[in-house]
Structures are given as structure tokens and as C-alpha cells.
C-alpha positions as CSV (number, residue, x, y, z in Angstrom):
1,X,97.4,121.9,106.0
2,X,100.0,119.2,105.2
3,X,102.0,119.2,102.1
4,X,101.3,116.3,99.8
5,X,104.5,116.6,97.8
6,X,108.0,115.9,99.3
7,X,111.5,116.2,97.9
8,X,113.3,112.9,98.2
9,X,116.7,114.2,99.3
10,X,119.8,112.1,98.7
11,X,118.3,110.1,95.8
12,X,119.3,110.2,92.1
13,X,117.1,109.8,89.1
14,X,117.9,106.6,87.2
15,X,117.0,108.2,83.9
16,X,119.0,111.4,83.9
17,X,121.2,110.8,86.9
18,X,120.4,114.1,88.5
19,X,120.7,114.4,92.3
20,X,117.9,115.7,94.6
21,X,115.4,116.1,91.8
22,X,112.9,113.4,92.8
23,X,109.6,114.4,94.3
24,X,107.0,112.1,95.9
25,X,103.4,113.2,95.3
26,X,101.3,111.3,97.9
27,X,98.0,112.4,96.4
28,X,98.8,111.1,93.0
29,X,100.8,108.1,94.1
30,X,103.7,109.2,91.9
31,X,107.5,109.8,92.1
32,X,108.6,112.3,89.5
33,X,112.0,113.8,88.4
34,X,111.7,117.5,88.1
35,X,114.7,117.6,85.8
36,X,113.7,115.2,83.1
37,X,110.1,114.5,83.8
38,X,110.5,110.7,84.3
39,X,107.8,109.3,86.6
40,X,106.9,106.1,88.4
41,X,103.6,105.1,90.0
42,X,103.5,103.7,93.5
43,X,101.6,100.4,93.9
44,X,99.6,100.5,97.1
45,X,97.9,97.1,96.6
46,X,100.6,95.0,98.1
47,X,100.9,96.9,101.4
48,X,99.4,95.5,104.6
49,X,97.9,98.1,106.9
């Protein structure tokens, strides 16, 4: 079974400025900082497949 959550290495949270704390959750369409809890939704509507 594939993992649906991935650490985004080398990126920094724009809210708390922590390194390597951003996680991409593919199932929820969300990027979240595990340090401060800031999150952002991913918009899939504009993608061509």
C-alpha cells in the first residue's frame, strides 16, 4: 500500500519559518506544517490531465 502523506524536504513554512516540517497529504489535498499547524488546500481544478 502506498503512503498518501509525504514530507516536503528542503521547504520552509512561510508562517513559522521552520525547515522540513511541511507534509503533503494527497488524500485530503492539503499541505500542512507539523510545527505550527498552518495548512493550505491544493486546487486540482486548474490542472490538465
